[in-house]
Every structure is written in structure tokens, then in C-alpha cells.
mmCIF file of the C-alpha atoms, coordinates in Angstrom:
data_MODEL
# 
_entry.id   MODEL 
# 
loop_
_atom_site.group_PDB 
_atom_site.id 
_atom_site.type_symbol 
_atom_site.label_atom_id 
_atom_site.label_alt_id 
_atom_site.label_comp_id 
_atom_site.label_asym_id 
_atom_site.label_entity_id 
_atom_site.label_seq_id 
_atom_site.pdbx_PDB_ins_code 
_atom_site.Cartn_x 
_atom_site.Cartn_y 
_atom_site.Cartn_z 
_atom_site.occupancy 
_atom_site.B_iso_or_equiv 
_atom_site.pdbx_formal_charge 
_atom_site.auth_seq_id 
_atom_site.auth_comp_id 
_atom_site.auth_asym_id 
_atom_site.auth_atom_id 
_atom_site.pdbx_PDB_model_num 
ATOM 1   C CA . ARG A 1 1   ? 85.689  -22.924 -36.409 1.00 0.00 ? 1   ARG A CA 1 
ATOM 2   C CA . ALA A 1 2   ? 88.580  -20.604 -35.998 1.00 0.00 ? 2   ALA A CA 1 
ATOM 3   C CA . ARG A 1 3   ? 86.427  -18.265 -34.008 1.00 0.00 ? 3   ARG A CA 1 
ATOM 4   C CA . VAL A 1 4   ? 85.262  -21.028 -31.718 1.00 0.00 ? 4   VAL A CA 1 
ATOM 5   C CA . ALA A 1 5   ? 88.822  -22.140 -31.103 1.00 0.00 ? 5   ALA A CA 1 
ATOM 6   C CA . SER A 1 6   ? 89.868  -18.548 -30.433 1.00 0.00 ? 6   SER A CA 1 
ATOM 7   C CA . ALA A 1 7   ? 86.996  -18.044 -28.001 1.00 0.00 ? 7   ALA A CA 1 
ATOM 8   C CA . GLU A 1 8   ? 87.810  -21.282 -26.197 1.00 0.00 ? 8   GLU A CA 1 
ATOM 9   C CA . ALA A 1 9   ? 91.460  -20.233 -25.899 1.00 0.00 ? 9   ALA A CA 1 
ATOM 10  C CA . GLU A 1 10  ? 90.448  -16.815 -24.542 1.00 0.00 ? 10  GLU A CA 1 
ATOM 11  C CA . LEU A 1 11  ? 88.072  -18.449 -22.064 1.00 0.00 ? 11  LEU A CA 1 
ATOM 12  C CA . ALA A 1 12  ? 90.788  -20.799 -20.832 1.00 0.00 ? 12  ALA A CA 1 
ATOM 13  C CA . ARG A 1 13  ? 93.195  -17.878 -20.444 1.00 0.00 ? 13  ARG A CA 1 
ATOM 14  C CA . LEU A 1 14  ? 90.662  -15.759 -18.480 1.00 0.00 ? 14  LEU A CA 1 
ATOM 15  C CA . THR A 1 15  ? 89.581  -18.696 -16.335 1.00 0.00 ? 15  THR A CA 1 
ATOM 16  C CA . GLY A 1 16  ? 93.205  -19.391 -15.526 1.00 0.00 ? 16  GLY A CA 1 
ATOM 17  C CA . GLU A 1 17  ? 93.813  -15.737 -14.568 1.00 0.00 ? 17  GLU A CA 1 
ATOM 18  C CA . MET A 1 18  ? 90.711  -15.709 -12.400 1.00 0.00 ? 18  MET A CA 1 
ATOM 19  C CA . ARG A 1 19  ? 91.765  -18.890 -10.716 1.00 0.00 ? 19  ARG A CA 1 
ATOM 20  C CA . ALA A 1 20  ? 95.238  -17.524 -10.220 1.00 0.00 ? 20  ALA A CA 1 
ATOM 21  C CA . GLY A 1 21  ? 93.726  -14.389 -8.630  1.00 0.00 ? 21  GLY A CA 1 
ATOM 22  C CA . GLN A 1 22  ? 91.537  -16.470 -6.364  1.00 0.00 ? 22  GLN A CA 1 
ATOM 23  C CA . VAL A 1 23  ? 94.505  -18.588 -5.380  1.00 0.00 ? 23  VAL A CA 1 
ATOM 24  C CA . GLY A 1 24  ? 96.447  -15.405 -4.587  1.00 0.00 ? 24  GLY A CA 1 
ATOM 25  C CA . VAL A 1 25  ? 93.626  -14.096 -2.386  1.00 0.00 ? 25  VAL A CA 1 
ATOM 26  C CA . ALA A 1 26  ? 93.378  -17.453 -0.654  1.00 0.00 ? 26  ALA A CA 1 
ATOM 27  C CA . GLN A 1 27  ? 97.150  -17.529 -0.081  1.00 0.00 ? 27  GLN A CA 1 
ATOM 28  C CA . ALA A 1 28  ? 97.016  -14.002 1.416   1.00 0.00 ? 28  ALA A CA 1 
ATOM 29  C CA . GLY A 1 29  ? 94.200  -15.157 3.706   1.00 0.00 ? 29  GLY A CA 1 
ATOM 30  C CA . ILE A 1 30  ? 96.284  -18.131 4.819   1.00 0.00 ? 30  ILE A CA 1 
ATOM 31  C CA . GLN A 1 31  ? 99.262  -15.884 5.525   1.00 0.00 ? 31  GLN A CA 1 
ATOM 32  C CA . GLN A 1 32  ? 97.069  -13.515 7.590   1.00 0.00 ? 32  GLN A CA 1 
ATOM 33  C CA . ALA A 1 33  ? 95.596  -16.440 9.544   1.00 0.00 ? 33  ALA A CA 1 
ATOM 34  C CA . GLU A 1 34  ? 99.094  -17.803 10.215  1.00 0.00 ? 34  GLU A CA 1 
ATOM 35  C CA . ALA A 1 35  ? 100.210 -14.365 11.437  1.00 0.00 ? 35  ALA A CA 1 
ATOM 36  C CA . ASN A 1 36  ? 97.173  -14.146 13.731  1.00 0.00 ? 36  ASN A CA 1 
ATOM 37  C CA . LEU A 1 37  ? 97.881  -17.656 15.030  1.00 0.00 ? 37  LEU A CA 1 
ATOM 38  C CA . SER A 1 38  ? 101.498 -16.750 15.749  1.00 0.00 ? 38  SER A CA 1 
ATOM 39  C CA . GLN A 1 39  ? 100.395 -13.631 17.630  1.00 0.00 ? 39  GLN A CA 1 
ATOM 40  C CA . VAL A 1 40  ? 97.905  -15.593 19.712  1.00 0.00 ? 40  VAL A CA 1 
ATOM 41  C CA . GLN A 1 41  ? 100.421 -18.334 20.470  1.00 0.00 ? 41  GLN A CA 1 
ATOM 42  C CA . ALA A 1 42  ? 103.207 -15.885 21.341  1.00 0.00 ? 42  ALA A CA 1 
ATOM 43  C CA . ALA A 1 43  ? 103.693 -14.809 24.954  1.00 0.00 ? 43  ALA A CA 1 
ATOM 44  C CA . PRO A 1 44  ? 101.949 -11.513 25.678  1.00 0.00 ? 44  PRO A CA 1 
ATOM 45  C CA . ARG A 1 45  ? 104.112 -8.458  25.389  1.00 0.00 ? 45  ARG A CA 1 
ATOM 46  C CA . ASP A 1 46  ? 104.589 -6.160  28.391  1.00 0.00 ? 46  ASP A CA 1 
ATOM 47  C CA . VAL A 1 47  ? 102.926 -3.320  26.553  1.00 0.00 ? 47  VAL A CA 1 
ATOM 48  C CA . ASP A 1 48  ? 99.868  -5.491  25.814  1.00 0.00 ? 48  ASP A CA 1 
ATOM 49  C CA . LEU A 1 49  ? 99.666  -6.553  29.464  1.00 0.00 ? 49  LEU A CA 1 
ATOM 50  C CA . ALA A 1 50  ? 99.963  -2.946  30.638  1.00 0.00 ? 50  ALA A CA 1 
ATOM 51  C CA . MET A 1 51  ? 97.222  -1.887  28.228  1.00 0.00 ? 51  MET A CA 1 
ATOM 52  C CA . ALA A 1 52  ? 94.926  -4.675  29.401  1.00 0.00 ? 52  ALA A CA 1 
ATOM 53  C CA . ALA A 1 53  ? 95.600  -3.789  33.065  1.00 0.00 ? 53  ALA A CA 1 
ATOM 54  C CA . ALA A 1 54  ? 94.798  -0.132  32.347  1.00 0.00 ? 54  ALA A CA 1 
ATOM 55  C CA . GLN A 1 55  ? 91.532  -1.142  30.672  1.00 0.00 ? 55  GLN A CA 1 
ATOM 56  C CA . VAL A 1 56  ? 90.588  -3.282  33.688  1.00 0.00 ? 56  VAL A CA 1 
ATOM 57  C CA . GLN A 1 57  ? 91.415  -0.421  36.069  1.00 0.00 ? 57  GLN A CA 1 
ATOM 58  C CA . SER A 1 58  ? 89.375  2.016   33.964  1.00 0.00 ? 58  SER A CA 1 
ATOM 59  C CA . ALA A 1 59  ? 86.415  -0.381  33.985  1.00 0.00 ? 59  ALA A CA 1 
ATOM 60  C CA . GLN A 1 60  ? 86.690  -0.720  37.780  1.00 0.00 ? 60  GLN A CA 1 
ATOM 61  C CA . VAL A 1 61  ? 86.673  3.077   38.192  1.00 0.00 ? 61  VAL A CA 1 
ATOM 62  C CA . THR A 1 62  ? 83.616  3.332   35.933  1.00 0.00 ? 62  THR A CA 1 
ATOM 63  C CA . LEU A 1 63  ? 81.860  0.622   37.962  1.00 0.00 ? 63  LEU A CA 1 
ATOM 64  C CA . ARG A 1 64  ? 82.668  2.392   41.256  1.00 0.00 ? 64  ARG A CA 1 
ATOM 65  C CA . GLN A 1 65  ? 81.339  5.692   39.884  1.00 0.00 ? 65  GLN A CA 1 
ATOM 66  C CA . ALA A 1 66  ? 78.114  3.967   38.829  1.00 0.00 ? 66  ALA A CA 1 
ATOM 67  C CA . GLU A 1 67  ? 77.777  2.386   42.286  1.00 0.00 ? 67  GLU A CA 1 
ATOM 68  C CA . LEU A 1 68  ? 78.284  5.782   43.958  1.00 0.00 ? 68  LEU A CA 1 
ATOM 69  C CA . SER A 1 69  ? 75.698  7.377   41.666  1.00 0.00 ? 69  SER A CA 1 
ATOM 70  C CA . LEU A 1 70  ? 73.232  4.623   42.526  1.00 0.00 ? 70  LEU A CA 1 
ATOM 71  C CA . ASP A 1 71  ? 73.966  5.060   46.233  1.00 0.00 ? 71  ASP A CA 1 
ATOM 72  C CA . ARG A 1 72  ? 73.314  8.822   46.000  1.00 0.00 ? 72  ARG A CA 1 
ATOM 73  C CA . ALA A 1 73  ? 70.038  8.139   44.185  1.00 0.00 ? 73  ALA A CA 1 
ATOM 74  C CA . THR A 1 74  ? 68.836  5.672   46.828  1.00 0.00 ? 74  THR A CA 1 
ATOM 75  C CA . LEU A 1 75  ? 66.729  6.978   49.702  1.00 0.00 ? 75  LEU A CA 1 
ATOM 76  C CA . ARG A 1 76  ? 67.337  5.133   52.972  1.00 0.00 ? 76  ARG A CA 1 
ATOM 77  C CA . ALA A 1 77  ? 65.253  5.468   56.124  1.00 0.00 ? 77  ALA A CA 1 
ATOM 78  C CA . PRO A 1 78  ? 67.036  6.033   59.432  1.00 0.00 ? 78  PRO A CA 1 
ATOM 79  C CA . PHE A 1 79  ? 64.808  3.394   61.047  1.00 0.00 ? 79  PHE A CA 1 
ATOM 80  C CA . ALA A 1 80  ? 62.637  0.432   60.120  1.00 0.00 ? 80  ALA A CA 1 
ATOM 81  C CA . GLY A 1 81  ? 59.087  1.539   59.468  1.00 0.00 ? 81  GLY A CA 1 
ATOM 82  C CA . THR A 1 82  ? 56.255  2.024   57.023  1.00 0.00 ? 82  THR A CA 1 
ATOM 83  C CA . VAL A 1 83  ? 56.067  4.707   54.334  1.00 0.00 ? 83  VAL A CA 1 
ATOM 84  C CA . VAL A 1 84  ? 52.828  6.582   55.031  1.00 0.00 ? 84  VAL A CA 1 
ATOM 85  C CA . ALA A 1 85  ? 53.226  9.484   52.568  1.00 0.00 ? 85  ALA A CA 1 
ATOM 86  C CA . ILE A 1 86  ? 55.270  10.328  49.477  1.00 0.00 ? 86  ILE A CA 1 
ATOM 87  C CA . ASN A 1 87  ? 55.194  14.065  48.821  1.00 0.00 ? 87  ASN A CA 1 
ATOM 88  C CA . LEU A 1 88  ? 56.918  14.226  45.426  1.00 0.00 ? 88  LEU A CA 1 
ATOM 89  C CA . THR A 1 89  ? 56.768  12.743  41.953  1.00 0.00 ? 89  THR A CA 1 
ATOM 90  C CA . VAL A 1 90  ? 59.448  11.581  39.520  1.00 0.00 ? 90  VAL A CA 1 
ATOM 91  C CA . GLY A 1 91  ? 61.377  14.531  38.096  1.00 0.00 ? 91  GLY A CA 1 
ATOM 92  C CA . GLU A 1 92  ? 59.997  16.987  40.649  1.00 0.00 ? 92  GLU A CA 1 
ATOM 93  C CA . ILE A 1 93  ? 62.328  19.195  42.656  1.00 0.00 ? 93  ILE A CA 1 
ATOM 94  C CA . THR A 1 94  ? 62.176  18.226  46.316  1.00 0.00 ? 94  THR A CA 1 
ATOM 95  C CA . PRO A 1 95  ? 59.462  20.281  48.037  1.00 0.00 ? 95  PRO A CA 1 
ATOM 96  C CA . ALA A 1 96  ? 60.038  22.285  51.202  1.00 0.00 ? 96  ALA A CA 1 
ATOM 97  C CA . GLU A 1 97  ? 58.095  19.665  53.142  1.00 0.00 ? 97  GLU A CA 1 
ATOM 98  C CA . SER A 1 98  ? 59.411  16.185  53.841  1.00 0.00 ? 98  SER A CA 1 
ATOM 99  C CA . ALA A 1 99  ? 59.771  14.148  50.649  1.00 0.00 ? 99  ALA A CA 1 
ATOM 100 C CA . VAL A 1 100 ? 58.737  10.935  52.410  1.00 0.00 ? 100 VAL A CA 1 
ATOM 101 C CA . VAL A 1 101 ? 56.972  10.424  55.746  1.00 0.00 ? 101 VAL A CA 1 
ATOM 102 C CA . MET A 1 102 ? 57.825  7.247   57.643  1.00 0.00 ? 102 MET A CA 1 
ATOM 103 C CA . ALA A 1 103 ? 55.917  5.732   60.549  1.00 0.00 ? 103 ALA A CA 1 
ATOM 104 C CA . ASP A 1 104 ? 57.385  3.561   63.258  1.00 0.00 ? 104 ASP A CA 1 
ATOM 105 C CA . THR A 1 105 ? 54.303  1.489   63.973  1.00 0.00 ? 105 THR A CA 1 
ATOM 106 C CA . SER A 1 106 ? 56.081  -0.763  66.452  1.00 0.00 ? 106 SER A CA 1 
ATOM 107 C CA . ALA A 1 107 ? 55.485  1.660   69.343  1.00 0.00 ? 107 ALA A CA 1 
ATOM 108 C CA . TRP A 1 108 ? 52.513  4.006   69.050  1.00 0.00 ? 108 TRP A CA 1 
ATOM 109 C CA . LYS A 1 109 ? 52.384  7.266   70.989  1.00 0.00 ? 109 LYS A CA 1 
ATOM 110 C CA . ILE A 1 110 ? 49.585  9.767   71.377  1.00 0.00 ? 110 ILE A CA 1 
ATOM 111 C CA . GLU A 1 111 ? 50.304  13.440  71.968  1.00 0.00 ? 111 GLU A CA 1 
ATOM 112 C CA . THR A 1 112 ? 47.795  15.818  73.485  1.00 0.00 ? 112 THR A CA 1 
ATOM 113 C CA . ASN A 1 113 ? 47.924  19.470  72.552  1.00 0.00 ? 113 ASN A CA 1 
ATOM 114 C CA . ASP A 1 114 ? 45.176  20.986  74.657  1.00 0.00 ? 114 ASP A CA 1 
ATOM 115 C CA . LEU A 1 115 ? 46.201  20.800  78.316  1.00 0.00 ? 115 LEU A CA 1 
ATOM 116 C CA . THR A 1 116 ? 46.412  24.349  79.646  1.00 0.00 ? 116 THR A CA 1 
ATOM 117 C CA . GLU A 1 117 ? 48.655  25.520  82.445  1.00 0.00 ? 117 GLU A CA 1 
ATOM 118 C CA . LEU A 1 118 ? 45.667  25.114  84.783  1.00 0.00 ? 118 LEU A CA 1 
ATOM 119 C CA . ASP A 1 119 ? 45.284  21.422  83.774  1.00 0.00 ? 119 ASP A CA 1 
ATOM 120 C CA . ILE A 1 120 ? 48.931  20.366  83.465  1.00 0.00 ? 120 ILE A CA 1 
ATOM 121 C CA . VAL A 1 121 ? 49.676  20.881  87.167  1.00 0.00 ? 121 VAL A CA 1 
ATOM 122 C CA . ASN A 1 122 ? 47.383  17.913  87.901  1.00 0.00 ? 122 ASN A CA 1 
ATOM 123 C CA . VAL A 1 123 ? 49.131  15.504  85.464  1.00 0.00 ? 123 VAL A CA 1 
ATOM 124 C CA . GLU A 1 124 ? 52.289  13.497  86.214  1.00 0.00 ? 124 GLU A CA 1 
ATOM 125 C CA . VAL A 1 125 ? 54.436  11.030  84.293  1.00 0.00 ? 125 VAL A CA 1 
ATOM 126 C CA . GLY A 1 126 ? 53.137  7.554   85.169  1.00 0.00 ? 126 GLY A CA 1 
ATOM 127 C CA . ASP A 1 127 ? 49.482  8.597   85.446  1.00 0.00 ? 127 ASP A CA 1 
ATOM 128 C CA . GLN A 1 128 ? 47.008  6.112   83.960  1.00 0.00 ? 128 GLN A CA 1 
ATOM 129 C CA . VAL A 1 129 ? 44.694  7.383   81.218  1.00 0.00 ? 129 VAL A CA 1 
ATOM 130 C CA . THR A 1 130 ? 41.750  6.177   79.171  1.00 0.00 ? 130 THR A CA 1 
ATOM 131 C CA . LEU A 1 131 ? 41.716  6.856   75.431  1.00 0.00 ? 131 LEU A CA 1 
ATOM 132 C CA . SER A 1 132 ? 38.548  7.118   73.348  1.00 0.00 ? 132 SER A CA 1 
ATOM 133 C CA . PHE A 1 133 ? 38.341  7.890   69.636  1.00 0.00 ? 133 PHE A CA 1 
ATOM 134 C CA . ASP A 1 134 ? 35.809  9.919   67.653  1.00 0.00 ? 134 ASP A CA 1 
ATOM 135 C CA . ALA A 1 135 ? 36.051  7.585   64.632  1.00 0.00 ? 135 ALA A CA 1 
ATOM 136 C CA . LEU A 1 136 ? 35.618  4.439   66.755  1.00 0.00 ? 136 LEU A CA 1 
ATOM 137 C CA . PRO A 1 137 ? 33.136  5.220   69.541  1.00 0.00 ? 137 PRO A CA 1 
ATOM 138 C CA . ASP A 1 138 ? 33.079  1.558   70.633  1.00 0.00 ? 138 ASP A CA 1 
ATOM 139 C CA . LEU A 1 139 ? 36.850  1.534   71.254  1.00 0.00 ? 139 LEU A CA 1 
ATOM 140 C CA . SER A 1 140 ? 38.428  2.431   74.590  1.00 0.00 ? 140 SER A CA 1 
ATOM 141 C CA . LEU A 1 141 ? 42.125  1.865   75.362  1.00 0.00 ? 141 LEU A CA 1 
ATOM 142 C CA . SER A 1 142 ? 44.136  2.328   78.521  1.00 0.00 ? 142 SER A CA 1 
ATOM 143 C CA . GLY A 1 143 ? 47.525  3.986   78.559  1.00 0.00 ? 143 GLY A CA 1 
ATOM 144 C CA . THR A 1 144 ? 50.191  5.739   80.599  1.00 0.00 ? 144 THR A CA 1 
ATOM 145 C CA . VAL A 1 145 ? 51.552  9.297   80.570  1.00 0.00 ? 145 VAL A CA 1 
ATOM 146 C CA . THR A 1 146 ? 55.197  8.815   79.512  1.00 0.00 ? 146 THR A CA 1 
ATOM 147 C CA . ASP A 1 147 ? 56.319  12.422  78.965  1.00 0.00 ? 147 ASP A CA 1 
ATOM 148 C CA . ILE A 1 148 ? 55.224  15.975  79.661  1.00 0.00 ? 148 ILE A CA 1 
ATOM 149 C CA . LYS A 1 149 ? 56.979  18.583  77.535  1.00 0.00 ? 149 LYS A CA 1 
ATOM 150 C CA . GLY A 1 150 ? 58.553  21.213  79.752  1.00 0.00 ? 150 GLY A CA 1 
ATOM 151 C CA . LEU A 1 151 ? 57.953  24.157  77.448  1.00 0.00 ? 151 LEU A CA 1 
ATOM 152 C CA . GLY A 1 152 ? 54.418  25.287  76.737  1.00 0.00 ? 152 GLY A CA 1 
ATOM 153 C CA . SER A 1 153 ? 53.212  27.206  73.702  1.00 0.00 ? 153 SER A CA 1 
ATOM 154 C CA . THR A 1 154 ? 50.602  29.885  73.276  1.00 0.00 ? 154 THR A CA 1 
ATOM 155 C CA . TYR A 1 155 ? 47.395  28.912  71.506  1.00 0.00 ? 155 TYR A CA 1 
ATOM 156 C CA . GLN A 1 156 ? 44.365  31.232  71.320  1.00 0.00 ? 156 GLN A CA 1 
ATOM 157 C CA . GLY A 1 157 ? 45.504  33.155  74.379  1.00 0.00 ? 157 GLY A CA 1 
ATOM 158 C CA . ASP A 1 158 ? 46.177  30.067  76.542  1.00 0.00 ? 158 ASP A CA 1 
ATOM 159 C CA . VAL A 1 159 ? 49.481  28.416  77.375  1.00 0.00 ? 159 VAL A CA 1 
ATOM 160 C CA . ILE A 1 160 ? 49.172  24.745  76.441  1.00 0.00 ? 160 ILE A CA 1 
ATOM 161 C CA . TYR A 1 161 ? 51.460  21.774  77.058  1.00 0.00 ? 161 TYR A CA 1 
ATOM 162 C CA . THR A 1 162 ? 52.062  18.592  75.109  1.00 0.00 ? 162 THR A CA 1 
ATOM 163 C CA . VAL A 1 163 ? 51.638  15.318  76.995  1.00 0.00 ? 163 VAL A CA 1 
ATOM 164 C CA . VAL A 1 164 ? 52.848  12.032  75.485  1.00 0.00 ? 164 VAL A CA 1 
ATOM 165 C CA . ILE A 1 165 ? 50.823  8.904   76.204  1.00 0.00 ? 165 ILE A CA 1 
ATOM 166 C CA . THR A 1 166 ? 51.823  5.318   75.451  1.00 0.00 ? 166 THR A CA 1 
ATOM 167 C CA . PRO A 1 167 ? 48.805  3.049   74.936  1.00 0.00 ? 167 PRO A CA 1 
ATOM 168 C CA . ASP A 1 168 ? 48.882  -0.361  76.643  1.00 0.00 ? 168 ASP A CA 1 
ATOM 169 C CA . SER A 1 169 ? 47.515  -1.964  73.437  1.00 0.00 ? 169 SER A CA 1 
ATOM 170 C CA . TRP A 1 170 ? 46.651  -0.858  69.912  1.00 0.00 ? 170 TRP A CA 1 
ATOM 171 C CA . ASP A 1 171 ? 43.865  -1.351  67.418  1.00 0.00 ? 171 ASP A CA 1 
ATOM 172 C CA . PRO A 1 172 ? 44.825  -1.705  63.735  1.00 0.00 ? 172 PRO A CA 1 
ATOM 173 C CA . ARG A 1 173 ? 41.871  0.483   62.687  1.00 0.00 ? 173 ARG A CA 1 
ATOM 174 C CA . LEU A 1 174 ? 43.549  3.532   64.241  1.00 0.00 ? 174 LEU A CA 1 
ATOM 175 C CA . ARG A 1 175 ? 45.521  5.916   62.009  1.00 0.00 ? 175 ARG A CA 1 
ATOM 176 C CA . TRP A 1 176 ? 47.815  8.868   62.429  1.00 0.00 ? 176 TRP A CA 1 
ATOM 177 C CA . ASN A 1 177 ? 46.114  12.189  63.165  1.00 0.00 ? 177 ASN A CA 1 
ATOM 178 C CA . MET A 1 178 ? 42.830  10.642  64.295  1.00 0.00 ? 178 MET A CA 1 
ATOM 179 C CA . THR A 1 179 ? 41.135  12.585  67.053  1.00 0.00 ? 179 THR A CA 1 
ATOM 180 C CA . SER A 1 180 ? 41.121  11.053  70.511  1.00 0.00 ? 180 SER A CA 1 
ATOM 181 C CA . THR A 1 181 ? 39.946  12.090  73.932  1.00 0.00 ? 181 THR A CA 1 
ATOM 182 C CA . VAL A 1 182 ? 42.286  11.490  76.854  1.00 0.00 ? 182 VAL A CA 1 
ATOM 183 C CA . THR A 1 183 ? 40.856  11.125  80.340  1.00 0.00 ? 183 THR A CA 1 
ATOM 184 C CA . VAL A 1 184 ? 43.566  11.308  83.012  1.00 0.00 ? 184 VAL A CA 1 
ATOM 185 C CA . GLY A 1 185 ? 43.216  9.245   86.178  1.00 0.00 ? 185 GLY A CA 1 
ATOM 186 C CA . ALA A 1 186 ? 40.580  6.936   84.834  1.00 0.00 ? 186 ALA A CA 1 
# 
């Protein structure tokens, strides 16, 4: 019995110490919470306000830098149109050719490249033409000569001139670089 009483006394003493330790930890937690509450309820200090303002300004600078980087990475066309060719892939260094080819399909033009100096003297701006197309033999369009380039170029021993023709209408089956025959004065 003496041992049981001694063990019970030791247990009570240890339990009391543990409880006292837990109470101490809880009291320290309460004191820390009260200190935090006082800090939150207190008016902000000038140094805290200055630090917060500096953090906001730094975040704004970072945002502006990101916006500028995005702007430099964005490709914008100088006119409204349709992308008809993309000549590069992701991660590729820009090739010597155009990276992107745009088409303004709102106003089609046809350029001839085979009128020699003997032919060009008989063509004037405003002349009516008939257009036929190798790929669409059933299609015939009318048009007007809208420009004659003043400088010819040499091709296979002949001097040739470029004539620009504006069709009066357009067919959606036609594509860039299709072959056409232009008959002037038709």
C-alpha cells in the first residue's frame, strides 16, 4: 500500500507540473495574441506605410515590365487582312524571308509581268481588260488598268513592264499567284 500511495502522489505531482506547463504555454499564447491585436488596432506607423507604398510601387513596375515584354512578343499587322502564310515555327530564329504574309482581300489587284516595250506603248491607265484563268476556264472577269509601272526590267533579253489591273468583281475560288491571261481592249 505504501507503494501505491507513493505512486499516486508522484502521479499527482507530475500531472500538476504538466498542467502548470500547459497553462504557461497557453498564457504565453494569450499574451502573443493580445500583442498582435494591439498591433493591428494601433494606427499604422509611417515606416510601415512607406514600406507598403514601396511594395506597391515595385509591383506596379513589375507589372509594367511584364506588359512591355508581352507587347514586344506580340506581332501586329499594319493593316486588316488575312494571314496567308506563316514562315516560321516556335523557337525558330526569324528567317530572311517574311515571317508572316498577310493578304488584304478587300481590294484584289492583278499584276502582269510580261508586257514588253513593244506592247506597253499600246496600253493606257483606264483601259478595259478581260481576265481569264488557267485553273478556272469557265471564269471570265472584266477589269481596268489602274497603274503602269514606269520602270521596266530585263527578262530573257526583253524589257518588260508591270501593269496593275483592278477587277470589277471577284470570285472566291481565285487565289494568290494563280495564272491569268489579260486581254487589253476587250
